[in-house]
N, C-alpha and C positions, 0 to 999 in steps of 0.2 A: 365759660364755654358757650359757644353758640351751636345749638343743635341743628344738624343738617336737615333740609327739607326732604320729604319722601321723593319728590321729583328729581332732585339732584342725585339721590341715592339710586334711583331707577336708571338714570343716564350712566352713572358709574358702572352699574351692573351690565348694561348693554355694551360698554367698552370692554369689560372683562369677557363678555361673551364673544366679542370679535377676536379676542386672543385665544380663548379656550376651544372654539369650534375648529380652527385649523389644527390645533394640537391633537384633538381627538381624531380628526380625519387622518392626520399623519400617522398616529399610532395604529389606526385600523388598517391603513395602507401597508404599513410595515409588517403587520400580522396577517395580511391577506384576507381581511374581513370586509365584506360588502356593507357599507354604512346604511344601505336601504333595507337590508334583511338581517339586522342583528337579532340575536337571541337575548333573552333577559340577562344571561351571564355576560355576554359580550358587551351589552349596554352598561352593565355595572363596571366591567373592567376597563372599558375604553372611554366612557363618558363620566360616570359618577366618581370613580376612584381618582382619576386625574384632577377633576374639578375640586373634590374635597382636599386633595393634597395642595393644590394651588391656593385655595382660599385660606386653609389653615396655616400654611407656611408663610404666606405674605402677611396675614393678619398678626401672627405671632412674632415674626421677625421685624416687620416695619410698621405695624399698626394700620396697614392699608394695603389693598390690592393695587395693581397698576391703574385700574379704572378709578378707584377712590383717589389715588395720588393725583391723577390727571385733573380731577374735579376739586382738589383741595379739601379732601375729607380724610378723617382718621377715626378708627374705632378705639374707644377708651373705656375703662371701667366707669361706672356711674359717678365716681368721685374724682375722675381725671387721671387715674393711674394707667400705665400701659397694660396692654393685654398680654397674658402669659399663654403658654402652649395649651394648658388645660382649658382655659377660658376660650381660646380660639377654637379648640375642638368642640366644646359644648355649643358655641355659637354657630360655627360654620357647618358642622356635620349633624349634630343632634337637633339643634334649634331650627336650622333652615330646612331640614327634612320635615320636621313637624309643621313649620310655617307653610310648606308647599302642599302637604297632603290634602287638607280640606279646601281644595279649589283656590289656593294661594291666599286664603283668609288671613294667615299670619303676617303676610307682607302688607296686605291692605290695612291691617290694624294700625300701622304707622301713620296713616293719613288722619286717624281719629284720636290717637293717643296724645295726651298733653305734652309729653316729652318726645314725641315722634318715634317711639320705640315699637318695633315689630316684635312678634313673639320670640324670635331668636335673640333679640336684645334683652327682652325680659328674662328669658331662660338663663342667659349668661351674665346678666347684670351689666350690660354694656350700653353705650350711647355712640352714635355716629355724629361727630362734630366737625365744624368748619375749622380748618387749620388757620391759625393767625387771626381768628376772629374773637379775641378775648373781650369780654365785657368789662368795663371799668368797675 
């Protein structure tokens, strides 16, 4: 397995953001919520929950979000097995929340970790790898 670079992972995340922002805005419009003046509860309901659902579902079902798929990446367990629902939840909800809280330090960790693992990868025992880039 060839571990993905943090830069490629960042671009995949930006692609996913291009998908998620319109979804959140559409949900807010349907609910009559002004996106510029959301309350913490509205932020949770229209931004966080849809985002968590998107990341967990795509990771558990396909091993990758559309952004990762577009960049040829996949999330796997550290020994190469596919990710299950519990692992996807631990990585995408618990792990990424913890990676985000201290000024994104958990994400920056991937730039310095020898296996390019961010905190959420370490918490869930996962790696992000390049698809079809097997080492002999």
